[in-house]
Biotite code that builds the C-alpha atoms (Angstrom):
import biotite.structure as struc

atoms = struc.array([
    struc.Atom([20.568, -3.918, -0.796], chain_id="A", res_id=1, res_name="LYS", atom_name="CA", element="C"),
    struc.Atom([18.033, -1.257, -0.968], chain_id="A", res_id=2, res_name="LEU", atom_name="CA", element="C"),
    struc.Atom([19.151, 2.335, -1.137], chain_id="A", res_id=3, res_name="ASP", atom_name="CA", element="C"),
    struc.Atom([18.651, 3.778, 2.234], chain_id="A", res_id=4, res_name="LYS", atom_name="CA", element="C"),
    struc.Atom([16.428, 6.616, 0.896], chain_id="A", res_id=5, res_name="ARG", atom_name="CA", element="C"),
    struc.Atom([14.068, 4.067, -0.862], chain_id="A", res_id=6, res_name="ILE", atom_name="CA", element="C"),
    struc.Atom([14.029, 2.080, 2.483], chain_id="A", res_id=7, res_name="ALA", atom_name="CA", element="C"),
    struc.Atom([12.970, 5.074, 4.349], chain_id="A", res_id=8, res_name="ASN", atom_name="CA", element="C"),
    struc.Atom([10.197, 5.617, 1.894], chain_id="A", res_id=9, res_name="ALA", atom_name="CA", element="C"),
    struc.Atom([9.079, 1.792, 2.324], chain_id="A", res_id=10, res_name="ILE", atom_name="CA", element="C"),
    struc.Atom([9.078, 2.219, 5.983], chain_id="A", res_id=11, res_name="ASN", atom_name="CA", element="C"),
    struc.Atom([7.044, 5.373, 5.762], chain_id="A", res_id=12, res_name="TYR", atom_name="CA", element="C"),
    struc.Atom([4.468, 3.408, 3.662], chain_id="A", res_id=13, res_name="VAL", atom_name="CA", element="C"),
    struc.Atom([4.406, 0.467, 6.181], chain_id="A", res_id=14, res_name="GLU", atom_name="CA", element="C"),
    struc.Atom([3.722, 2.800, 9.049], chain_id="A", res_id=15, res_name="CYS", atom_name="CA", element="C"),
    struc.Atom([1.308, 4.969, 7.296], chain_id="A", res_id=16, res_name="ASN", atom_name="CA", element="C"),
    struc.Atom([-1.081, 2.726, 5.368], chain_id="A", res_id=17, res_name="LEU", atom_name="CA", element="C"),
    struc.Atom([-4.179, 4.445, 6.763], chain_id="A", res_id=18, res_name="GLN", atom_name="CA", element="C"),
    struc.Atom([-3.099, 7.971, 5.411], chain_id="A", res_id=19, res_name="LYS", atom_name="CA", element="C"),
    struc.Atom([-3.184, 9.233, 1.958], chain_id="A", res_id=20, res_name="THR", atom_name="CA", element="C"),
    struc.Atom([-0.034, 8.537, 0.426], chain_id="A", res_id=21, res_name="LEU", atom_name="CA", element="C"),
    struc.Atom([1.185, 10.526, -2.709], chain_id="A", res_id=22, res_name="THR", atom_name="CA", element="C"),
    struc.Atom([4.504, 10.689, -4.513], chain_id="A", res_id=23, res_name="ILE", atom_name="CA", element="C"),
    struc.Atom([5.208, 14.017, -2.845], chain_id="A", res_id=24, res_name="ASN", atom_name="CA", element="C"),
    struc.Atom([4.843, 12.742, 0.399], chain_id="A", res_id=25, res_name="THR", atom_name="CA", element="C"),
    struc.Atom([7.088, 9.478, -0.299], chain_id="A", res_id=26, res_name="LEU", atom_name="CA", element="C"),
    struc.Atom([9.748, 11.407, -2.132], chain_id="A", res_id=27, res_name="ALA", atom_name="CA", element="C"),
    struc.Atom([9.768, 13.787, 0.911], chain_id="A", res_id=28, res_name="SER", atom_name="CA", element="C"),
    struc.Atom([10.166, 10.679, 3.121], chain_id="A", res_id=29, res_name="ALA", atom_name="CA", element="C"),
    struc.Atom([13.270, 9.700, 1.036], chain_id="A", res_id=30, res_name="ALA", atom_name="CA", element="C"),
    struc.Atom([14.813, 13.196, 0.845], chain_id="A", res_id=31, res_name="ASN", atom_name="CA", element="C"),
    struc.Atom([14.380, 12.976, -3.142], chain_id="A", res_id=32, res_name="LEU", atom_name="CA", element="C"),
    struc.Atom([12.701, 15.242, -5.779], chain_id="A", res_id=33, res_name="SER", atom_name="CA", element="C"),
    struc.Atom([9.577, 13.516, -7.278], chain_id="A", res_id=34, res_name="ASN", atom_name="CA", element="C"),
    struc.Atom([11.267, 12.514, -10.297], chain_id="A", res_id=35, res_name="THR", atom_name="CA", element="C"),
    struc.Atom([14.381, 11.213, -8.693], chain_id="A", res_id=36, res_name="GLN", atom_name="CA", element="C"),
    struc.Atom([12.130, 9.339, -6.178], chain_id="A", res_id=37, res_name="PHE", atom_name="CA", element="C"),
    struc.Atom([10.072, 7.601, -9.076], chain_id="A", res_id=38, res_name="LYS", atom_name="CA", element="C"),
    struc.Atom([13.164, 6.621, -11.091], chain_id="A", res_id=39, res_name="VAL", atom_name="CA", element="C"),
    struc.Atom([15.157, 5.216, -7.988], chain_id="A", res_id=40, res_name="LEU", atom_name="CA", element="C"),
    struc.Atom([12.041, 3.380, -6.452], chain_id="A", res_id=41, res_name="PHE", atom_name="CA", element="C"),
    struc.Atom([11.182, 1.751, -9.841], chain_id="A", res_id=42, res_name="LYS", atom_name="CA", element="C"),
    struc.Atom([15.019, 0.708, -10.106], chain_id="A", res_id=43, res_name="GLN", atom_name="CA", element="C"),
    struc.Atom([15.240, -0.590, -6.557], chain_id="A", res_id=44, res_name="GLN", atom_name="CA", element="C"),
    struc.Atom([11.913, -2.504, -6.340], chain_id="A", res_id=45, res_name="THR", atom_name="CA", element="C"),
    struc.Atom([10.725, -3.155, -9.818], chain_id="A", res_id=46, res_name="GLY", atom_name="CA", element="C"),
    struc.Atom([7.297, -1.513, -9.075], chain_id="A", res_id=47, res_name="LEU", atom_name="CA", element="C"),
    struc.Atom([6.130, 1.933, -9.356], chain_id="A", res_id=48, res_name="THR", atom_name="CA", element="C"),
    struc.Atom([5.729, 3.642, -5.856], chain_id="A", res_id=49, res_name="ALA", atom_name="CA", element="C"),
    struc.Atom([1.792, 3.779, -6.111], chain_id="A", res_id=50, res_name="MET", atom_name="CA", element="C"),
    struc.Atom([1.743, -0.145, -7.126], chain_id="A", res_id=51, res_name="SER", atom_name="CA", element="C"),
    struc.Atom([4.008, -0.713, -4.265], chain_id="A", res_id=52, res_name="TYR", atom_name="CA", element="C"),
    struc.Atom([1.481, 1.291, -1.970], chain_id="A", res_id=53, res_name="VAL", atom_name="CA", element="C"),
    struc.Atom([-1.515, -0.808, -3.283], chain_id="A", res_id=54, res_name="SER", atom_name="CA", element="C"),
    struc.Atom([0.330, -3.996, -2.821], chain_id="A", res_id=55, res_name="ARG", atom_name="CA", element="C"),
    struc.Atom([1.362, -3.000, 0.750], chain_id="A", res_id=56, res_name="ALA", atom_name="CA", element="C"),
    struc.Atom([-2.290, -2.047, 1.629], chain_id="A", res_id=57, res_name="ARG", atom_name="CA", element="C"),
    struc.Atom([-3.709, -5.413, 0.184], chain_id="A", res_id=58, res_name="ILE", atom_name="CA", element="C"),
    struc.Atom([-1.366, -7.433, 2.080], chain_id="A", res_id=59, res_name="GLU", atom_name="CA", element="C"),
    struc.Atom([-2.089, -5.720, 5.205], chain_id="A", res_id=60, res_name="LYS", atom_name="CA", element="C"),
    struc.Atom([-5.819, -6.344, 4.396], chain_id="A", res_id=61, res_name="ALA", atom_name="CA", element="C"),
    struc.Atom([-5.306, -9.830, 3.820], chain_id="A", res_id=62, res_name="GLN", atom_name="CA", element="C"),
    struc.Atom([-3.546, -10.042, 7.263], chain_id="A", res_id=63, res_name="ALA", atom_name="CA", element="C"),
    struc.Atom([-6.631, -8.261, 8.961], chain_id="A", res_id=64, res_name="LEU", atom_name="CA", element="C"),
    struc.Atom([-9.058, -10.325, 7.128], chain_id="A", res_id=65, res_name="LEU", atom_name="CA", element="C"),
    struc.Atom([-7.182, -13.640, 8.311], chain_id="A", res_id=66, res_name="SER", atom_name="CA", element="C"),
    struc.Atom([-6.530, -12.736, 11.810], chain_id="A", res_id=67, res_name="HIS", atom_name="CA", element="C"),
    struc.Atom([-9.303, -10.290, 13.022], chain_id="A", res_id=68, res_name="THR", atom_name="CA", element="C"),
    struc.Atom([-13.089, -10.287, 12.992], chain_id="A", res_id=69, res_name="ASP", atom_name="CA", element="C"),
    struc.Atom([-13.140, -6.623, 11.788], chain_id="A", res_id=70, res_name="TYR", atom_name="CA", element="C"),
    struc.Atom([-15.751, -5.966, 9.149], chain_id="A", res_id=71, res_name="PRO", atom_name="CA", element="C"),
    struc.Atom([-14.607, -5.075, 5.616], chain_id="A", res_id=72, res_name="LEU", atom_name="CA", element="C"),
    struc.Atom([-15.511, -1.542, 6.008], chain_id="A", res_id=73, res_name="LYS", atom_name="CA", element="C"),
    struc.Atom([-13.161, -1.088, 9.051], chain_id="A", res_id=74, res_name="ILE", atom_name="CA", element="C"),
    struc.Atom([-10.227, -3.152, 7.333], chain_id="A", res_id=75, res_name="ILE", atom_name="CA", element="C"),
    struc.Atom([-10.728, -1.053, 4.252], chain_id="A", res_id=76, res_name="SER", atom_name="CA", element="C"),
    struc.Atom([-10.329, 2.125, 6.269], chain_id="A", res_id=77, res_name="GLU", atom_name="CA", element="C"),
    struc.Atom([-7.249, 0.939, 8.226], chain_id="A", res_id=78, res_name="LEU", atom_name="CA", element="C"),
    struc.Atom([-5.413, 0.164, 5.219], chain_id="A", res_id=79, res_name="VAL", atom_name="CA", element="C"),
    struc.Atom([-6.101, 3.610, 3.690], chain_id="A", res_id=80, res_name="GLY", atom_name="CA", element="C"),
    struc.Atom([-9.348, 3.200, 1.563], chain_id="A", res_id=81, res_name="TYR", atom_name="CA", element="C"),
    struc.Atom([-12.222, 5.591, 2.115], chain_id="A", res_id=82, res_name="THR", atom_name="CA", element="C"),
    struc.Atom([-14.559, 3.923, -0.446], chain_id="A", res_id=83, res_name="ASP", atom_name="CA", element="C"),
    struc.Atom([-15.329, 0.100, 0.235], chain_id="A", res_id=84, res_name="LEU", atom_name="CA", element="C"),
    struc.Atom([-16.135, -0.642, -3.476], chain_id="A", res_id=85, res_name="SER", atom_name="CA", element="C"),
    struc.Atom([-12.581, 0.782, -4.356], chain_id="A", res_id=86, res_name="SER", atom_name="CA", element="C"),
    struc.Atom([-11.074, -1.409, -1.856], chain_id="A", res_id=87, res_name="PHE", atom_name="CA", element="C"),
    struc.Atom([-12.846, -4.510, -3.156], chain_id="A", res_id=88, res_name="SER", atom_name="CA", element="C"),
    struc.Atom([-12.015, -3.748, -6.669], chain_id="A", res_id=89, res_name="ARG", atom_name="CA", element="C"),
    struc.Atom([-8.307, -3.286, -5.827], chain_id="A", res_id=90, res_name="ARG", atom_name="CA", element="C"),
    struc.Atom([-8.229, -6.431, -3.555], chain_id="A", res_id=91, res_name="PHE", atom_name="CA", element="C"),
    struc.Atom([-9.751, -8.448, -6.339], chain_id="A", res_id=92, res_name="THR", atom_name="CA", element="C"),
    struc.Atom([-7.582, -7.197, -8.980], chain_id="A", res_id=93, res_name="GLN", atom_name="CA", element="C"),
    struc.Atom([-4.352, -8.050, -6.804], chain_id="A", res_id=94, res_name="ILE", atom_name="CA", element="C"),
    struc.Atom([-5.516, -11.246, -4.934], chain_id="A", res_id=95, res_name="VAL", atom_name="CA", element="C"),
    struc.Atom([-7.753, -12.814, -7.566], chain_id="A", res_id=96, res_name="GLY", atom_name="CA", element="C"),
    struc.Atom([-10.707, -13.076, -5.380], chain_id="A", res_id=97, res_name="LEU", atom_name="CA", element="C"),
    struc.Atom([-12.983, -10.254, -3.418], chain_id="A", res_id=98, res_name="PRO", atom_name="CA", element="C"),
    struc.Atom([-12.287, -9.746, 0.100], chain_id="A", res_id=99, res_name="PRO", atom_name="CA", element="C"),
    struc.Atom([-15.671, -11.228, 1.170], chain_id="A", res_id=100, res_name="SER", atom_name="CA", element="C"),
    struc.Atom([-14.485, -14.753, -0.317], chain_id="A", res_id=101, res_name="LYS", atom_name="CA", element="C"),
    struc.Atom([-10.984, -14.238, 0.963], chain_id="A", res_id=102, res_name="PHE", atom_name="CA", element="C"),
    struc.Atom([-12.276, -13.956, 4.564], chain_id="A", res_id=103, res_name="LYS", atom_name="CA", element="C"),
    struc.Atom([-14.387, -17.390, 4.623], chain_id="A", res_id=104, res_name="GLN", atom_name="CA", element="C"),
])
């Protein structure tokens, strides 16, 4: 079972994927110092907080690609990427194929 503070941070991530998410912001959502947050998050989830954010963004992008006709640029913005090429690179790293191929 997740520590309530980490659960709060995860909930914050899920509700704010389109925003800039930093360790500062997430630690605040969890009511922890940055250092305490990073250690506890890794213990609880097995991922660094920023890895978790990247994965959450890409999972949301996969859902949008599968269930909407939004263009890639819009999807990338909805999941917090201002740069389409950064989004495509990260998507390819995590999923194993580019978003343009995933959508087909």
